[in-house]
Each structure stands twice: as C-alpha cells, then as structure tokens.
C-alpha positions as CSV (number, residue, x, y, z in Angstrom):
1,M,113.6,-82.8,34.9
2,G,110.3,-85.4,34.9
3,I,107.0,-85.1,36.6
4,E,107.3,-87.8,38.4
5,R,109.8,-86.4,40.5
6,A,108.6,-82.7,41.0
7,G,106.5,-83.6,44.2
8,D,110.5,-84.0,45.9
9,R,110.2,-80.2,45.5
10,A,107.1,-79.8,47.3
11,G,107.1,-76.3,49.1
12,K,109.7,-75.1,47.1
13,G,107.0,-73.3,44.3
14,L,105.2,-70.4,44.8
15,S,103.7,-69.5,47.5
16,V,100.1,-69.3,48.0
17,Q,100.3,-66.1,51.1
18,D,100.8,-63.6,48.6
19,E,98.1,-64.1,45.7
20,Q,99.2,-61.0,43.8
21,T,102.7,-62.3,43.4
22,S,101.8,-65.5,42.6
23,L,99.6,-64.2,39.8
24,E,102.6,-62.4,38.2
25,K,105.0,-65.4,38.8
26,V,102.6,-67.6,36.7
27,S,101.6,-65.0,34.4
28,A,105.7,-63.9,33.6
29,F,105.9,-68.3,33.6
30,L,103.8,-68.5,30.6
31,K,104.7,-65.7,28.5
32,A,108.4,-66.9,29.0
33,E,107.6,-70.4,27.9
34,A,105.6,-68.9,24.9
35,L,108.4,-66.7,23.9
36,S,110.6,-69.9,23.8
37,R,108.7,-71.8,21.6
38,K,107.7,-74.5,24.7
39,K,104.8,-76.6,24.5
40,F,101.8,-76.9,26.1
41,L,100.0,-79.6,27.3
42,I,96.7,-78.4,29.6
43,A,95.2,-81.6,31.1
44,S,92.4,-81.3,34.1
45,H,90.5,-84.0,36.1
46,I,89.0,-87.3,35.1
47,N,85.7,-87.1,34.6
48,P,85.3,-83.5,34.4
49,E,82.6,-80.9,34.6
50,G,82.2,-77.5,33.3
51,D,85.1,-75.9,35.6
52,A,87.7,-78.8,34.5
53,L,86.8,-78.1,30.6
54,G,85.8,-74.2,30.6
55,S,89.2,-73.4,32.5
56,S,91.3,-75.8,30.3
57,I,89.7,-74.4,26.6
58,A,89.8,-70.7,28.2
59,L,93.4,-71.0,29.2
60,S,94.5,-72.7,25.7
61,M,92.9,-70.4,23.7
62,A,95.1,-67.4,25.8
63,L,98.2,-69.6,25.3
64,R,97.6,-70.0,21.4
65,A,97.2,-65.8,21.1
66,L,101.0,-65.6,22.8
67,G,101.8,-67.0,19.8
68,G,101.8,-70.6,21.0
69,G,100.0,-72.1,17.9
70,D,97.3,-75.2,17.6
71,E,100.2,-77.6,17.4
72,N,102.2,-76.5,20.5
73,T,99.2,-76.0,22.7
74,L,97.2,-79.2,23.4
75,I,94.4,-80.1,25.8
76,Y,93.6,-83.4,27.4
77,N,91.4,-85.0,29.5
78,R,91.4,-89.0,29.7
79,D,87.2,-88.9,29.8
80,G,87.4,-86.4,27.1
81,V,83.8,-84.1,26.8
82,P,80.7,-84.7,28.4
83,E,77.3,-84.5,25.9
84,Y,76.0,-81.4,27.7
85,L,79.2,-79.8,27.7
86,R,79.7,-80.2,23.8
87,F,78.4,-76.6,23.2
88,L,81.3,-74.8,24.4
89,P,83.3,-73.0,22.0
90,G,86.6,-74.7,21.0
91,Q,85.6,-78.3,22.7
92,A,86.9,-80.1,19.8
93,K,90.6,-79.6,20.4
94,V,90.1,-81.8,23.9
95,S,91.7,-84.7,23.6
96,S,91.2,-88.6,25.3
97,E,94.8,-89.0,24.3
98,V,98.6,-88.3,25.2
99,P,101.1,-87.5,22.7
100,D,103.7,-89.8,22.0
101,D,106.6,-87.8,23.6
102,T,105.6,-85.5,26.6
103,R,109.2,-84.8,27.2
104,D,109.6,-81.1,25.9
105,F,106.0,-79.8,27.1
106,V,105.3,-78.1,30.0
107,L,102.5,-79.5,31.6
108,V,99.5,-77.5,33.2
109,L,97.0,-79.0,35.5
110,L,94.2,-77.3,35.9
111,D,91.3,-78.0,38.6
112,C,93.4,-80.6,40.1
113,N,96.9,-80.9,41.6
114,N,98.1,-83.8,41.7
115,P,98.6,-86.1,37.8
116,D,97.4,-89.2,39.2
117,R,94.0,-87.4,39.5
118,A,94.6,-86.4,35.3
119,A,95.4,-90.2,35.0
120,L,99.3,-88.8,34.1
121,K,100.8,-90.6,36.5
122,G,104.7,-91.1,35.5
123,V,104.3,-89.3,32.2
124,P,107.4,-87.0,31.7
125,F,107.4,-83.4,31.2
126,S,110.0,-80.5,31.3
127,K,108.3,-78.2,33.7
128,T,104.8,-78.8,35.8
129,L,102.8,-75.6,36.8
130,V,99.7,-76.1,39.0
131,I,96.5,-74.0,38.9
132,D,93.8,-75.4,41.5
133,H,91.4,-74.2,44.2
134,H,91.2,-77.3,46.1
135,E,93.2,-77.2,49.3
136,V,95.9,-79.3,49.2
137,E,99.5,-79.7,51.7
138,T,102.1,-80.7,49.0
139,P,101.1,-79.4,45.3
140,S,103.0,-81.6,43.2
141,G,104.2,-78.8,40.2
142,D,107.5,-77.0,39.9
143,L,105.4,-73.7,40.3
144,N,102.0,-74.2,42.3
145,W,99.2,-71.3,42.3
146,V,97.0,-72.7,45.1
147,E,94.0,-70.9,46.2
148,P,91.4,-72.7,48.5
149,G,89.1,-69.9,48.9
150,A,88.6,-69.1,45.1
151,P,85.0,-70.2,44.2
152,A,86.8,-71.6,40.6
153,A,89.6,-72.4,38.2
154,G,88.0,-70.4,35.9
155,L,87.8,-67.5,38.4
156,M,91.8,-67.9,38.6
157,V,92.1,-68.2,35.1
158,Y,90.2,-65.1,34.4
159,R,92.6,-63.3,36.0
160,L,94.8,-64.9,34.5
161,I,94.3,-64.1,31.2
162,K,93.4,-60.6,32.5
163,S,97.2,-60.5,33.4
164,L,98.5,-62.3,30.1
165,G,97.4,-58.9,28.4
166,T,95.7,-61.4,25.4
167,G,91.8,-59.8,25.7
168,L,89.2,-61.5,26.2
169,T,87.3,-63.0,23.2
170,R,83.6,-64.3,23.1
171,D,84.3,-68.0,23.1
172,M,87.0,-67.3,26.4
173,A,83.9,-65.6,28.2
174,V,81.8,-68.5,27.3
175,N,83.9,-70.8,28.6
176,L,85.1,-68.7,31.7
177,Y,81.3,-68.3,32.5
178,T,80.9,-71.8,32.6
179,A,83.5,-72.8,34.6
180,I,82.3,-70.1,37.5
181,S,78.6,-70.7,37.2
182,T,79.4,-74.7,37.4
183,D,81.4,-74.5,40.7
184,T,79.3,-71.9,42.1
185,G,75.8,-73.9,41.4
186,N,74.6,-71.2,39.2
187,F,75.5,-68.4,41.7
188,R,73.6,-70.7,44.5
189,Y,76.5,-71.9,46.4
190,Q,78.2,-69.8,49.7
191,N,81.3,-69.7,47.9
192,T,79.6,-67.3,45.6
193,T,81.8,-64.0,45.9
194,A,81.3,-60.7,44.8
195,E,84.7,-60.8,42.6
196,A,82.5,-64.1,41.1
197,L,80.1,-62.1,40.3
198,N,81.6,-58.9,38.9
199,A,84.2,-61.1,36.5
200,S,80.5,-62.8,35.2
201,A,79.4,-59.5,34.7
202,E,82.0,-59.0,32.4
203,L,82.2,-62.4,30.6
204,V,78.8,-61.3,29.8
205,S,79.4,-58.1,28.4
206,A,82.1,-60.4,26.3
207,G,79.7,-62.4,24.9
208,A,79.0,-64.9,27.0
209,E,74.9,-65.4,27.8
210,P,73.6,-67.0,30.6
211,G,70.6,-68.1,29.4
212,T,72.1,-70.2,27.1
213,I,74.5,-71.4,28.8
214,A,72.1,-72.4,31.5
215,E,70.0,-74.3,29.3
216,N,72.8,-76.6,27.8
217,V,74.5,-77.0,31.4
218,Y,71.0,-77.9,32.9
219,E,68.2,-78.3,30.4
220,T,69.3,-80.4,28.2
221,W,68.8,-84.0,29.7
222,S,68.0,-87.4,27.8
223,D,65.0,-89.6,28.5
224,G,68.0,-92.1,30.0
225,R,69.5,-89.6,32.3
226,F,66.0,-88.7,33.6
227,N,64.8,-92.2,34.2
228,L,68.4,-92.7,35.8
229,L,67.8,-90.0,38.6
230,C,64.5,-91.3,39.2
231,L,65.9,-94.5,40.2
232,A,68.6,-92.8,42.1
233,L,65.8,-91.2,44.2
234,Q,64.2,-94.1,44.7
235,S,67.4,-95.2,46.8
236,F,67.4,-92.1,49.2
237,E,67.8,-92.8,52.1
238,R,68.2,-90.2,55.2
239,I,69.6,-90.1,58.8
240,N,68.9,-87.1,60.9
241,G,70.3,-84.6,58.1
242,A,72.2,-86.7,56.0
243,A,70.7,-88.2,53.1
244,I,72.4,-90.7,50.5
245,M,71.5,-92.0,47.2
246,T,72.7,-94.7,45.1
247,I,73.8,-95.5,41.7
248,T,74.7,-99.4,40.7
249,Q,76.0,-100.5,37.5
250,E,72.8,-102.4,37.1
251,M,70.9,-98.7,36.8
252,F,73.4,-97.8,34.2
253,R,72.7,-100.6,32.3
254,K,68.6,-100.3,32.6
255,T,68.5,-96.5,31.3
256,G,71.6,-96.8,28.9
257,T,73.4,-93.8,30.4
258,T,77.1,-93.9,32.0
259,I,78.9,-92.3,34.7
260,E,78.4,-88.9,32.7
261,D,75.2,-88.5,33.3
262,I,75.0,-88.5,36.8
263,E,76.6,-84.5,37.1
264,N,74.5,-82.6,39.5
265,F,72.7,-85.4,41.0
266,T,73.8,-84.4,44.3
267,S,72.0,-81.2,44.3
268,F,68.5,-83.0,44.4
269,P,68.6,-84.4,48.3
270,R,70.3,-80.5,49.2
271,L,66.5,-79.2,47.9
272,L,65.3,-80.9,51.5
273,R,64.8,-78.2,54.3
274,E,66.6,-80.6,56.6
275,V,69.1,-81.9,54.6
276,R,72.6,-80.7,55.6
277,A,74.7,-82.8,54.0
278,A,74.6,-85.6,51.1
279,A,76.0,-88.2,49.4
280,L,76.3,-89.7,46.1
281,V,77.2,-93.1,46.1
282,T,78.0,-94.8,42.8
283,E,79.7,-98.0,41.4
284,L,81.8,-98.5,39.3
285,P,82.9,-101.0,36.8
286,D,86.1,-102.3,38.3
287,G,84.6,-102.6,41.7
288,V,85.1,-98.9,43.3
289,I,82.9,-97.0,44.3
290,R,82.7,-93.3,43.7
291,V,81.5,-90.7,46.6
292,S,80.6,-87.5,46.1
293,L,80.0,-85.1,49.1
294,R,77.4,-82.0,49.2
295,S,76.7,-79.6,52.0
296,K,75.2,-76.9,53.7
297,G,76.6,-73.7,55.9
298,D,79.3,-74.8,58.1
299,I,79.3,-78.6,57.9
300,D,82.6,-79.7,56.2
301,V,82.0,-82.7,54.5
302,R,86.0,-82.2,53.0
303,R,86.5,-83.9,56.4
304,V,84.3,-87.0,55.5
305,A,86.2,-87.4,52.0
306,E,89.7,-87.1,53.2
307,K,88.5,-90.5,55.8
308,F,88.1,-92.2,52.6
309,G,91.6,-90.6,50.8
310,G,89.9,-88.1,49.3
311,G,89.7,-84.4,49.5
312,G,88.2,-81.1,48.2
313,H,86.2,-77.9,49.6
314,R,84.1,-77.6,52.3
315,N,80.9,-77.7,50.9
316,A,82.0,-79.9,48.2
317,A,84.2,-82.7,48.3
318,G,84.9,-86.3,47.1
319,C,86.4,-89.6,47.3
320,R,86.9,-93.2,46.4
321,I,86.4,-96.6,47.9
322,G,88.5,-99.6,46.7
323,G,88.9,-103.1,47.9
324,M,86.0,-105.5,47.8
325,K,83.5,-102.6,49.9
326,K,79.9,-103.7,48.9
327,L,77.5,-100.7,49.0
328,P,75.6,-101.3,52.2
329,D,78.8,-101.2,54.4
330,A,80.1,-98.5,52.5
331,R,76.6,-96.4,53.0
332,R,77.0,-97.5,56.4
333,E,80.5,-96.0,56.7
334,L,79.7,-92.6,55.2
335,F,76.6,-92.0,57.2
336,K,78.9,-92.5,60.0
337,A,81.0,-89.9,59.1
338,I,78.7,-87.5,57.8
339,L,77.0,-87.8,61.2
340,E,80.4,-87.3,62.9
341,A,80.8,-83.9,60.5
342,F,78.1,-82.4,61.8
343,R,79.8,-82.0,65.6
344,K,81.6,-78.9,65.9
345,P,85.5,-80.0,66.4
346,E,86.7,-79.4,70.0
C-alpha cells in the first residue's frame, strides 16, 4: 500500500483520545516491524530544527537497538542538518537523498503529519506511521499517533523509547534533550509542562549537558547570521501588539547567509512587553513568502496561519504565501490577520 493512498484511510488510524493505548500500539507496531527485518525511513519536515532532527536521530538509535541495523534504519531530511545542530551525536547519518526503491520501507513521519511537509509527496512506502504534536484533522498515516498537547515530538519519542525497552543512551539523551528544549524555547514557553521538565531531568542524568547544548543551539552564531539579524531588526514594524520583521533575498546575499540562519529570529520581537504576537516574513528564492508566527498567552496564531493554508500550535505556527504576492501586501494582510486574532472568538 503506497503512502499516496494512505490519506484515503484518514480516521482509521490510531485514536488520539487514548494516549496510553496509542503509545502501546505504536511500540508494538515498531517492535513487530523490526523483528520482521523491515526497513525504516525516518523523515521530518523541511527546514528542520532541534525537535525534528533530535527526535529523528534518537528514534533511529532505538530502532537500531531493536536489531534494525544501520542499513535498515535510515534518516532523511531534504534540507539536511543546519550547522548549529551538527553537534548532535549521530547527525552524520541524516541524508538528504531518498533511496532509489522505498516500496519495502516503513515510513516514520516525525514532527509532521503529511509527506508533502517532508518533501516525499508521491513516494511509495509499504506502511506509514505518523508521530506528531501538531493539530491536524486528517493525518496521512496508516497509524497516527498525534498529541497536540505534547510540548515536543521529542517528548513523545522519549516515551516511545522507554516503552520499546531499548535503554536510554547518552547519545539518545543529548538528542532528546535538544528536541524538548528547542520546542519549549529552552523551557521558557507556556507549553513547558511538568512532564517535559521531569523527562529532561532524566535525560540530564543519562548524560545530556544543558549548558553545552544551549551553547551550541543559541551561542554559536556566525558574523553573517548576526549581521542578518541586525538587518531584520531594521525592518521591525509594530501596530498595537502585533510586530513583523522581514528578511529579503537581498539581505541573504548581503550577509552571505541562508534560510537556516533565521532560526529563533521570531524570539526577538517577543522580548518587548507590548508585543503579543510576532511574525517573521522571509522571501524565498522562488518568490514564495515564508511566515513564522509566535505569540504570548492566549493569542492563537494558528488561526492566522490557517487563513493562509498553514497551521501549527496556538503560540507557534507557520505558513507560506505563494503566487505573485508582494512583500508589502503580505505584511499588510498579516497585520490584519494578527490583529483579528487578538479579538476573542464569540
């Protein structure tokens, strides 16, 4: 059965209402597939960050421990590993190439719920497992473990590895701690839960070093990246509690940077007390406009992203605006949509 037909069975996958049953079924599924010597391709969304890659690498280590072996457990991301995440143990095994024949592989979609988001549209697989914490109406997998309330995919994979019984190595711990800390804003965001903190404490006991991880993720900027931020801050505009920064292709050329250098830029407008929601608008080479949205408190920026065909979480979401939309027009429409999100739904 190919992945392109999996969406026809939406709603017939795992129930997301019973967390424990979902975890048990996913664990049993992976054990059975590993014992039958199935091949796995673990894939995450394009333009990956710490949660996507940390979760993928840690899960690959667990599957190898089940007996899959290096040749049967592959990690794929179209955009590879950003420079700031190349400290992650096992990152060298992440490939930006898809195997020639994937029909015998089990696809594990991590931190996303649709093959399009992983640049795998139309690629055939024997089965598909979705592990994600983004809210979605119709997950595309044969098995769908989706927990919108989970702070990070890394926390779900942490639980899964515990259920698989493979043990928690230092290398797994470093990857999972990076995943959880990334999606909780280094434990500053409102999605930080007691479970996330307790799990992270265990990961530290297993060998993850918070200071070293934070230094690599947040304090290893190049001159070009710093100069790019300076240019982005010059584009800062605020209307009431909404703020937008813009990055153009000319800014990338001027600073010698790429899109991987903009990670965490949306955090800076949120430093202002009066800013309740912020957007980073980035011009891509093909003319498409990428939008990253962040908010505080009960401001639901997922509603903003959905108006432009995107999605995400209440306080962290994103979308892409295609066609011939110009940057000024896109900014104007975003400001309008963000300010509308400030109003409570009736």
